[in-house]
C-alpha positions in Angstrom: 0.0 -0.1 0.0 1.3 3.4 -0.9 0.8 6.2 1.6 0.2 9.7 0.3 0.8 12.9 2.5 0.0 15.3 -0.3 -2.7 17.8 0.0 -5.1 18.4 -3.0 -7.9 20.8 -3.8 -10.2 21.2 -6.7 -11.7 24.5 -7.7 -14.2 25.3 -10.4 -15.7 28.5 -11.7 -17.9 29.2 -14.7 -17.2 32.5 -16.5 -20.0 34.1 -18.6 -18.4 35.6 -21.7 -19.9 37.9 -24.2 -18.5 36.4 -27.3 -18.6 33.1 -29.1 -15.9 30.5 -28.5 -14.0 31.3 -31.7 -13.3 34.8 -30.4 -12.6 33.6 -26.7 -10.2 30.7 -27.5 -7.4 32.5 -29.2 -7.1 34.8 -26.1 -6.4 31.7 -23.9 -2.7 31.9 -24.9 0.3 33.1 -23.1 1.2 35.4 -26.0 -2.3 36.9 -26.4 -2.8 37.3 -22.6 -0.5 40.3 -22.8 -3.5 42.1 -24.6 -6.0 41.6 -21.8 -4.5 40.5 -18.4 -3.0 43.1 -16.2 -0.4 42.2 -15.0 0.8 39.4 -17.4 4.3 38.4 -18.0 5.7 35.1 -19.2 8.8 33.7 -20.8 8.1 31.6 -23.9 10.2 28.5 -23.8 8.9 26.5 -26.8 6.1 27.1 -29.3 6.5 26.5 -33.0 3.9 29.1 -33.9 4.7 31.6 -31.0 1.2 31.0 -29.7 -0.5 28.4 -27.5 -0.4 24.9 -29.1 -0.1 21.4 -28.0 3.1 20.9 -26.1 3.8 24.7 -25.9 6.1 25.4 -22.9 6.4 28.8 -21.0 7.4 30.1 -17.5 5.8 32.6 -15.2 7.1 34.3 -12.0 4.3 36.0 -10.1 4.6 37.4 -6.5 1.6 35.4 -5.3 3.1 32.1 -6.5 5.3 30.1 -4.2 8.2 30.2 -6.8 8.2 30.5 -10.6 6.2 28.0 -12.5 6.7 26.1 -15.7 3.6 25.7 -17.8 2.9 23.0 -20.5 -0.1 23.0 -22.8 -1.1 19.4 -22.4 -4.4 19.4 -24.3 -5.5 21.8 -27.1 -8.8 21.4 -29.0 -9.4 24.5 -31.0 -12.4 26.6 -29.8 -13.3 23.9 -27.2 -10.7 23.2 -24.5 -7.2 23.9 -23.4 -5.3 22.4 -20.5 -2.2 23.7 -18.8 0.0 21.7 -16.4 1.7 24.2 -14.2 4.4 23.1 -11.8 7.4 24.0 -9.6 9.0 22.1 -6.8 6.2 22.9 -4.3 2.9 22.2 -6.4 1.5 20.8 -9.6 -1.7 22.4 -11.0 -3.8 21.0 -13.7 -5.7 24.0 -15.2 -8.6 23.1 -17.5 -10.7 25.5 -19.5 -13.7 24.1 -21.3 -15.7 26.4 -23.7 -19.4 25.9 -24.2 -21.0 27.6 -27.1 -24.4 29.0 -26.0 -25.5 29.5 -29.5 -26.3 33.1 -29.0 -22.9 34.7 -29.3 -22.0 34.0 -25.7 -19.7 31.3 -24.2 -19.6 29.6 -20.8 -16.0 29.0 -19.9 -15.5 26.4 -17.2 -12.3 27.1 -15.4 -11.1 24.1 -13.2 -8.0 23.7 -11.2 -6.6 20.7 -9.4 -3.8 21.8 -7.1 -1.6 19.1 -5.5 1.1 19.8 -3.0 4.5 18.2 -3.5 6.2 19.3 -0.3 5.2 20.8 3.1 5.4 24.2 1.5 3.1 23.1 -1.3 0.6 21.4 1.2 0.5 24.6 3.1 -0.3 26.5 -0.2 -3.1 24.0 -1.0 -4.5 24.3 2.5 -4.5 28.1 2.4 -6.0 28.3 -1.2 -9.6 29.1 -0.3 -12.7 28.9 -2.5 -13.1 32.6 -2.0 -9.5 33.3 -3.3 -10.2 31.2 -6.4 -13.5 32.9 -7.0 -12.0 36.3 -6.7 -9.2 35.5 -9.1 -11.5 33.8 -11.6 -14.1 36.6 -11.6 -11.5 39.2 -12.0 -10.1 37.4 -15.1 -13.8 37.1 -16.3 -14.2 40.9 -16.0 -10.9 41.6 -17.8 -11.7 39.1 -20.6 -15.2 40.5 -21.2 -13.9 44.0 -21.2 -11.3 43.1 -23.9 -13.9 41.2 -25.9 -16.2 44.2 -25.7 -13.7 47.1 -26.3 -10.6 45.5 -27.8 -8.5 47.2 -25.0 -7.2 46.1 -21.6 -9.0 46.8 -18.4 -6.7 48.9 -16.3 -7.0 47.6 -12.8 -3.9 49.1 -11.3 
């Protein structure tokens, strides 16, 4: 029998977006996020196209993260779903985004994160990652994305 001492949490949030999936999906890309997420910064490690694609690899380093993260696009189905695996020495995060076409020019984007601790520091991060914090982060991204979809400009939040 294998014992596990890792903590895990699963969070989900459905964004209501004012555009069809073919307008939303291209923006779920590390290169395109510079247009609508403030603040966004990444280092592209590998992409044949320069944009999100299957097996694209990039890094981020945000103050709220435990340490810098490496991201891999592990699933990519145009206008339907994208999956990122994010990791560092403390946590691994599977980040799924599923797009549902509502047929009326809007999209439901289901954001789902599975966060698993890989160390004591990671387990503490998992334990401290509240539903409220995930809701706040996801709803802010929803606001920024809708603003960009409606205006073509970035919502200035700082």
